C-alpha positions in Angstrom: 0.1 -0.1 0.1 3.1 2.3 1.0 4.3 1.9 -3.0 1.0 2.3 -4.6 0.5 5.7 -2.4 4.2 6.7 -3.1 3.2 5.9 -7.5 0.0 7.7 -7.0 2.2 10.9 -5.3 4.5 10.8 -7.9 2.0 10.8 -10.5 -0.2 13.6 -8.9 2.8 15.7 -9.1 3.6 15.0 -12.0 0.3 15.9 -13.7 0.6 19.0 -11.3 3.9 20.1 -13.2 2.7 19.4 -16.7 -0.5 21.3 -16.2 1.6 24.4 -14.8 4.0 24.3 -17.6 1.0 24.0 -20.0 -0.9 27.2 -18.7 3.3 28.5 -19.1 2.3 27.5 -22.6 -0.5 29.0 -23.1 0.1 32.7 -21.6 2.9 32.7 -24.0 1.2 32.0 -27.0 -1.7 34.3 -26.1 0.8 37.0 -25.2 2.5 36.6 -28.5 -0.3 36.5 -30.3 -1.7 39.4 -29.1 1.4 41.6 -29.7 1.4 40.3 -33.4 -2.7 41.4 -33.4 -1.9 44.7 -32.6 0.1 45.2 -35.0 -2.7 43.6 -37.8 -5.0 45.7 -36.1 -2.7 48.6 -37.2 -2.6 47.2 -40.9 -6.4 45.9 -40.8 -8.3 47.7 -38.5 -11.0 45.2 -39.2 -9.3 42.4 -37.6 -9.3 41.2 -34.4 -6.5 42.0 -31.7 -6.9 38.5 -30.0 -7.6 36.4 -33.1 -6.5 37.5 -36.2 -6.1 36.1 -39.7 -2.3 35.2 -38.7 -3.2 33.6 -35.3 -3.2 29.9 -36.7 -0.1 30.4 -38.2 1.7 31.5 -35.2 0.1 29.4 -32.9 1.0 26.2 -34.9 5.0 27.7 -35.6 4.8 28.0 -31.5 3.6 24.5 -31.1 6.3 23.0 -33.6 8.8 24.7 -32.0 7.8 23.8 -28.4 6.6 20.5 -29.1 9.8 19.7 -31.0 12.3 21.3 -28.3 10.8 18.6 -25.3 10.7 15.9 -27.6 14.3 16.6 -28.2 15.1 17.3 -24.6 13.6 13.9 -24.1 15.7 12.2 -26.7 18.8 14.2 -25.2 17.8 13.0 -21.5 17.9 9.6 -22.4 21.2 9.0 -20.5 19.5 10.9 -17.3 22.3 13.4 -16.0 25.6 12.1 -17.8 23.2 13.4 -21.0 22.6 17.2 -19.5 26.5 17.0 -18.0 27.6 16.6 -22.0 25.5 19.7 -23.1 26.7 21.8 -20.3 30.5 20.4 -21.8 31.4 19.5 -18.3 34.4 17.0 -17.4 33.9 14.0 -15.6 35.8 13.1 -12.8 37.9 10.1 -12.3 40.1 8.8 -9.1 43.0 7.6 -11.5 43.3 11.3 -13.2 42.2 13.7 -10.4 44.1 16.6 -9.0 43.8 16.9 -5.1 40.4 19.0 -4.6 39.1 16.6 -7.7 39.9 13.6 -5.5 38.5 15.3 -2.1 34.9 15.8 -4.1 34.7 12.3 -5.2 35.9 10.6 -1.5 33.3 13.0 -0.2 30.9 11.5 -2.6 31.7 8.0 -1.7 31.7 8.9 1.7 28.0 10.1 1.1 26.8 7.4 -0.9 27.6 4.8 1.7 26.4 6.9 4.4 23.1 6.7 2.8 23.1 3.5 1.2 22.7 4.5 -2.5 24.9 4.0 -5.8 27.3 6.9 -6.2 26.7 8.8 -8.7 29.2 10.5 -11.1 30.8 13.5 -10.4 31.5 16.4 -13.4 33.2 19.5 -12.9 32.2 23.1 -15.2 36.0 24.0 -16.0 35.2 27.4 -17.2 32.7 29.0 -14.4 34.6 30.0 -11.5 30.9 30.9 -9.4 30.7 28.4 -6.3 27.6 26.4 -7.6 26.2 22.9 -8.2 23.2 20.9 -9.8 22.1 17.3 -9.9 20.4 15.7 -12.7 19.0 12.4 -13.8 16.0 10.5 -13.2 17.3 6.4 -11.6 20.1 5.7 -9.4 22.2 4.8 -12.6 22.1 7.7 -14.5 22.8 10.4 -11.7 25.0 13.0 -11.7 26.5 15.9 -9.7 27.7 18.7 -11.4 30.2 20.8 -9.8 31.5 24.3 -10.9 35.0 24.9 -10.9 34.9 27.6 -8.4 33.0 25.3 -6.0 36.2 22.8 -6.4 38.8 25.0 -6.1 37.4 27.7 -3.6 35.7 25.6 -0.8 37.7 23.4 1.7 36.6 19.6 2.6 33.9 20.8 5.3 32.5 23.7 2.8 32.4 20.7 0.2 31.0 17.9 2.4 28.0 21.0 2.8 27.2 21.5 -0.7 27.7 17.7 -1.5 25.3 16.9 1.6 22.1 19.7 -0.2 22.9 17.8 -4.0 22.5 14.2 -1.9 19.0 15.7 0.2 17.8 16.1 -3.3 18.9 12.9 -4.5 17.3 11.2 -1.4 14.1 13.1 -1.6 13.3 12.2 -5.1 13.6 16.5 -6.2 16.5 15.3 -8.2 14.3 13.3 -10.6 11.4 16.1 -10.7 14.3 19.3 -10.9 15.1 16.8 -14.3 11.6 16.5 -15.7 11.4 20.4 -15.0 14.2 20.9 -17.4 12.4 18.9 -19.8 9.2 20.1 -19.7 10.2 24.1 -19.7 12.7 23.7 -22.7 10.3 24.5 -24.6 9.8 28.3 -23.8 13.5 28.5 -22.8 15.2 27.3 -26.6 14.2 30.0 -28.4 16.8 32.3 -26.1 19.4 29.2 -26.0 19.8 30.0 -29.6 19.6 33.7 -29.8 22.9 32.9 -27.1 24.4 30.7 -29.2 24.0 32.1 -32.2 25.5 35.9 -30.1 28.1 33.7 -29.3 29.4 32.5 -32.5 29.8 36.3 -33.5 32.6 37.0 -30.8 36.1 36.0 -31.5 37.3 32.5 -30.0 40.1 32.3 -27.3 43.5 32.4 -28.9 42.7 34.0 -32.4 43.2 37.7 -32.5 41.9 37.9 -36.3 38.0 39.2 -36.1 35.7 36.4 -37.4 33.3 37.1 -40.7 29.7 38.4 -40.0 30.2 38.7 -36.4 28.8 41.8 -36.0 25.6 39.8 -38.3 25.4 37.0 -36.0 25.8 39.1 -32.7 22.9 41.2 -33.9 20.9 37.9 -35.1 21.4 36.8 -31.9 20.4 39.5 -30.4 17.6 39.5 -31.8 16.7 35.7 -31.5 17.3 36.0 -27.8 14.6 39.1 -27.2 12.0 36.9 -29.0 12.2 34.1 -26.7 12.5 36.4 -23.7 9.1 36.0 -23.1 9.5 32.3 -22.5 11.9 33.2 -20.1 10.0 35.7 -18.2 6.7 33.7 -18.3 9.2 30.2 -16.9 10.7 32.4 -14.7 7.6 33.9 -13.0 6.1 29.7 -13.1 8.9 28.8 -11.1 9.6 31.7 -8.6 5.6 31.1 -7.7 5.9 27.1 -7.6 9.2 26.8 -6.7 10.4 29.7 -4.4 10.1 28.5 -1.2 11.8 25.2 -1.3 15.0 26.1 -1.1 14.6 27.1 2.8 13.1 24.0 3.3 16.3 22.3 1.7 18.4 24.1 3.8 16.7 23.1 6.6 16.2 19.4 5.6 20.3 19.5 4.7 21.0 20.4 8.2 19.1 17.7 10.2 20.6 15.0 7.6 24.0 15.6 8.1 23.4 16.5 11.7 25.8 19.7 11.6 26.1 23.1 9.4 28.3 22.3 6.8 25.9 23.8 4.2 25.9 27.1 6.3 29.4 27.3 5.8 29.0 26.4 2.3 26.8 29.6 2.2 29.3 31.7 4.0 31.6 30.9 1.4 29.4 32.0 -1.1 28.5 35.2 0.3 31.9 36.9 0.5 33.2 34.9 -2.8 33.7 37.7 -5.5 32.0 35.7 -8.2 28.9 34.7 -6.2 27.5 31.3 -7.7 26.3 32.7 -11.1 26.9 30.4 -14.1 27.9 32.0 -17.1 26.4 29.8 -19.8 23.2 29.7 -22.3 21.7 26.7 -20.1 22.0 29.3 -17.0 18.3 30.1 -16.9 17.1 26.5 -17.8 19.0 24.8 -14.7 18.4 27.6 -12.3 15.9 25.7 -10.4 18.1 22.4 -10.2 21.3 24.6 -8.5 22.2 24.9 -4.8 22.3 28.9 -5.3 21.8 31.7 -7.8 22.5 30.1 -11.1 21.5 34.0 -12.5 23.0 37.7 -11.6 21.8 38.4 -8.4 20.3 41.3 -10.1 17.9 39.2 -12.1 14.1 39.5 -11.4 12.5 37.0 -9.9 15.0 34.5 -8.9 14.3 30.8 -7.7 16.5 31.3 -4.5 16.4 34.0 -1.8 19.6 36.1 -1.4 22.5 34.3 0.4 22.2 36.8 3.1 18.8 35.5 3.4 19.5 31.8 3.8 21.9 32.1 6.1 19.3 34.4 8.3 16.9 31.4 7.8 19.2 29.4 9.6 21.0 30.9 12.3 18.9 34.9 12.6 22.4 36.2 14.5 25.3 35.1 12.1 24.6 37.8 9.1 24.7 40.1 11.8 27.8 39.3 13.4 29.5 39.0 10.0 28.4 42.9 9.2 30.3 43.3 13.0 33.1 41.1 11.8 33.8 43.7 9.0 33.2 47.0 10.7 35.8 45.6 13.5 38.3 45.1 10.4 37.8 48.2 9.3 40.4 49.4 11.3 43.2 47.8 10.2 41.8 49.0 6.8 44.2 51.8 4.7 42.2 54.9 4.1 41.4 54.3 0.2 39.6 51.2 1.4 37.0 52.5 4.2 34.9 54.8 1.3 32.2 52.1 0.6 28.5 51.3 1.6 28.2 49.9 5.5 25.1 48.6 6.5 23.8 49.6 9.9 23.2 47.0 13.3 22.5 47.6 16.8 22.8 44.1 17.6 25.1 42.8 20.6 28.6 41.3 19.5 29.0 38.9 21.8 32.8 37.1 21.8 33.5 33.7 23.9 37.1 34.6 24.9 38.9 38.1 23.8 42.7 38.9 24.2 43.7 40.4 27.2 43.9 44.0 27.6 46.4 46.1 27.0 47.1 44.2 23.2 50.9 43.7 23.6 53.5 44.4 20.1 55.1 41.8 18.0 58.1 40.4 19.3 61.3 41.4 17.3 63.6 38.5 18.4 62.9 34.8 18.4 62.2 32.6 21.6 64.5 29.7 21.6 66.8 27.5 23.3 70.8 26.9 22.2 71.2 27.6 18.6 72.8 23.8 18.3 69.3 22.9 19.9 66.7 25.3 17.7 68.7 24.3 14.4 68.4 20.7 14.4 64.3 19.6 14.5 63.4 16.6 16.0 61.8 13.9 14.1 58.2 13.8 15.7 58.1 10.1 16.4 61.7 10.4 18.2 60.8 13.8 20.0 57.2 11.8 21.0 58.8 9.2 22.1 62.0 10.7 24.4 62.5 9.5 28.2 60.4 12.1 30.4 61.1 12.3 34.0 58.7 10.4 36.8 57.2 13.8 37.7 56.5 15.0 34.2 55.1 11.8 33.4 52.9 11.7 36.4 51.4 15.2 36.3 50.4 14.4 32.4 48.1 11.3 33.6 45.6 14.2 35.0 43.7 17.4 34.1 45.2 19.3 36.6 48.6 18.4 36.5 48.8 18.7 32.8 47.0 22.2 33.0 50.0 23.0 35.2 52.7 21.4 33.0 51.1 23.5 30.3 52.1 26.8 32.7 55.2 25.8 33.6 56.3 25.7 29.7 54.6 28.8 28.8 56.8 30.3 31.9 59.9 28.6 30.8 59.6 29.9 27.2 59.3 33.3 28.0 61.4 33.7 31.2 64.2 30.8 30.0 65.9 30.1 33.1 64.3 32.8 35.2 61.2 31.9 36.6 59.3 34.7 39.4 59.0 33.7 42.9 55.2 34.1 42.6 54.5 32.2 39.7 52.0 29.6 40.9 53.5 26.6 39.1 55.1 23.5 41.0 58.9 24.2 41.2 59.8 20.5 41.1 57.4 20.6 37.6 59.6 23.6 36.3 62.8 22.1 37.3 62.0 19.1 35.3 61.3 20.4 32.4 64.6 22.6 32.6 66.3 19.8 32.9 65.0 18.1 29.3 65.8 18.8 25.8 63.6 22.3 25.0 62.9 20.7 21.9 60.5 18.4 23.5 58.7 21.0 25.9 56.4 21.8 23.1 55.5 17.9 22.6 55.0 17.4 25.9 52.7 20.7 25.9 50.8 19.1 22.8 50.3 15.8 25.3 49.1 18.3 28.0 47.0 20.2 25.7 45.0 16.6 24.7 44.5 16.1 28.7 42.9 18.9 30.0 39.9 17.5 29.8 36.1 19.9 29.7 35.6 22.4 31.4 33.0 24.7 32.3 33.0 27.9 30.4 33.8 30.6 32.5 36.5 28.6 33.7 37.8 27.5 30.3 38.0 31.3 29.5 39.6 32.1 32.8 42.2 29.6 32.0 42.7 31.0 28.6 43.5 34.7 29.8 45.8 33.2 32.3 48.2 31.3 29.6 47.7 34.7 27.5 48.8 36.6 30.6 52.0 34.7 30.5 53.1 34.8 27.0 52.3 38.8 26.9 53.6 39.4 30.4 56.6 41.6 28.8 54.1 43.5 26.8 55.1 41.2 23.3 54.2 38.2 22.1 55.2 35.6 19.5 54.0 33.8 16.6 54.4 30.6 18.2 52.8 31.4 21.6 50.4 32.6 20.0 49.1 29.3 17.9 49.9 27.4 20.8 47.4 29.2 22.8 44.8 28.8 19.9 45.5 25.1 20.3 44.5 25.3 23.7 41.3 27.5 22.1 40.6 24.5 20.5 40.5 22.2 22.8 38.2 23.7 24.9 35.9 25.0 22.6 36.7 28.7 22.4 37.8 29.1 19.0 35.4 31.9 16.9 33.1 30.6 14.4 34.5 29.6 10.8 33.6 32.9 9.3 34.7 33.1 5.7 36.2 36.5 4.8 37.6 38.0 1.2 41.2 38.3 0.2 41.3 42.3 -0.1 39.1 43.1 3.6 42.5 40.9 5.2 45.4 42.6 3.6 46.9 43.9 6.4 46.1 40.9 8.9 48.5 39.5 5.9 51.3 41.4 6.6 51.4 41.2 10.3 51.3 37.6 10.0 54.4 37.6 7.1 56.2 40.0 10.2 55.1 37.4 12.8 57.0 34.6 10.6 60.0 37.0 10.2 60.7 37.2 13.3 60.7 33.6 14.0 63.0 33.1 12.1 67.1 32.8 13.2 68.2 35.1 10.6 69.7 38.6 10.8 67.7 41.7 10.9 69.5 42.8 7.4 68.3 39.7 5.7 65.0 39.6 7.1 64.1 42.6 5.7 64.8 41.4 2.3 62.9 38.5 2.7 59.9 40.8 3.8 60.3 42.8 1.0 60.2 39.9 -1.3 57.4 38.3 0.3 55.3 41.1 0.2 55.9 42.0 -3.8 54.3 38.7 -4.5 51.0 39.4 -2.4 50.2 42.9 -2.3 50.0 45.6 -5.2 52.7 48.2 -6.1 50.0 50.6 -4.8 49.7 48.6 -1.5 53.8 47.9 -1.1 54.1 51.7 -0.5 51.6 51.5 2.4 52.9 48.6 3.8 56.5 49.3 3.4 57.8 49.8 7.1 56.8 47.4 10.0 53.8 48.7 12.8 54.8 49.0 15.8 51.1 49.1 17.2 49.5 46.8 19.3 48.8 43.2 17.6 45.9 40.2 18.5 48.1 37.5 16.6 45.0 35.2 17.2 42.2 37.6 15.6 44.9 37.9 12.4 45.2 34.0 12.2 41.4 33.4 12.5 40.9 36.0 9.9 43.2 34.9 7.5 41.9 31.7 8.1 39.0 32.4 6.4 40.4 32.8 3.5 39.3 30.7 0.5 41.1 27.5 0.0 43.5 28.8 -2.7 44.3 31.7 -1.0 45.5 30.2 2.1 47.3 28.1 0.1 48.9 30.7 -1.7 50.2 32.5 1.2 51.6 29.2 2.8 53.3 28.5 -0.7 54.8 32.2 -0.9 56.2 31.8 3.0 57.7 28.6 2.3 59.0 29.2 -0.9 60.6 32.3 0.7 61.9 31.5 4.2 63.0 28.1 4.0 63.8 27.4 0.1 67.3 28.4 0.7 68.1 26.9 4.2 67.4 24.8 7.0 64.5 24.6 9.0 65.0 25.2 13.0 62.7 23.4 15.6 60.6 26.5 16.1 60.1 27.4 12.4 58.6 24.0 11.9 56.6 23.9 15.2 55.5 27.4 13.6 54.7 25.9 10.2 52.9 22.6 11.9 50.6 24.7 13.8 49.6 27.6 10.7 48.9 24.6 8.5 46.7 23.3 11.6 44.4 26.5 12.4 44.4 27.2 8.1 42.5 23.9 7.9 45.1 21.4 6.4 46.7 18.1 7.8 50.4 18.9 8.9 51.9 15.5 8.6 52.9 15.5 5.0 54.3 18.9 5.7 56.6 18.2 8.5 57.7 15.1 6.9 58.4 17.0 3.7 60.5 19.7 5.7 62.3 16.7 7.5 63.5 15.5 4.2 64.7 18.8 2.8 66.9 19.0 6.2 68.1 15.3 5.4 69.4 16.7 2.2 70.6 20.2 3.0 72.8 18.8 5.5 74.0 15.8 3.6 
């Protein structure tokens, strides 16, 4: 009975869809016939506007065009989603020939297929689309295809890509994918004329790589424009019908996806599109016909009657306070912006912005000399396995077995890093633990710190904030702060669930923070001051424009919040984060041995920016070995 009921509901929905499509066709034919009737009436006033001597020919011609288009689409879609991918000129992804970004997309698709017990759909990419978007098409499990834009693969990290693909799987599981594909076929009769116009107009533009103009290009562009204009009525009516019938389902799908995966990964995807310069727009002649199939608007945000609400509305619907928090984050960043970047409209808000933890005031200056132990220790980084297995005093091992002891060990290590061998008499930490640590190789301290950090256990939010504040006061006791200590504090905040929420950012908004991060990286290096300035200039030339170089020519001596800076940069696009890390590696460690402190900073920086660290540490260790040889 359940299967029969589902079949009836499915047929009922299909009849409703077909009826709406038929209504759209009739409305289009009526308007076109009436417009032509006005022209006929101008020459022969005895003719009726609504039914004239040309009406039968117009109706027959329109029915032929619309019917032929629908029949052709049925033929094209004989292979389901694969046919649409071919129509859009998408490239299929395969594990054998995939790039790292493509491999992640394929891996997530397989994981979701296993999780929901369905056949793994094929994954395609639109190679020329820089917007962040995706769509799913097909009728049966074997012919379903997920089509991603190039921008989605290049700009989303793994969690954001997981949110995007989860939305597509929600459509597959709910049967919406098959319904969307049928809609694409049924409405093709109204949109195909404008598609023909776009194709003809494109023939008039010079192909990429050819400087010589093509013959009759002006005629082709003009002819394509006329054809597109003639088909624009069908496009508007189709868009209007879709807006009325499908406009409310986006919010529902967002909430269903969030419940399906039991996390907010799809919100992170929306946040990324919110700050992405190209948004979600797809620049294709088929963008109109596939608009209802996409994750977000495939058309321009300025288009009338978009099926999908704006990204800001979708974020607000899922988390009302998040949009206001984003606006206040942008206001907060303006204090670091150059003067010429401040002249832009801002949305006013009176909401109260709450952060779980903020750096203690007054903020410190950037430490201009690195904290490290003996040079021989600093220049020879230990292998991670050797480092974690080195013999430790029994007192330290006992302390690491309890949360209280682990916290005390962490406090002691940070004190030793700041004061080296001088520990204040009023320090609230066991002298025995300090003595035991001082007799160890200094390179082992951070390995112990990470182990202690993992053992501190859960704390109430108030106590956790107090503990993090205590550590922050230690590392900026002398009014200065270094990058390694700030990253260690970030690790503690992560363990205590005090890291701020993931907030995507645009590159132009955080260039001041990138410059401060580069300065902080340079002051971890075991190189002299003159070379530091040369390296700094070389790095900034790869990141900033010529005009911006003049603004950041001198190293700032203003108070600094390294935690906020690292958080802002961690919200950049995936490729932007990789570019910054790649430039830092190339300019800092390409021609010299990496020290233990530098390796610790690099590992923590990769972790804080959302990347796996084991591989980069292994690569640096191998490079060190080759350079020593």
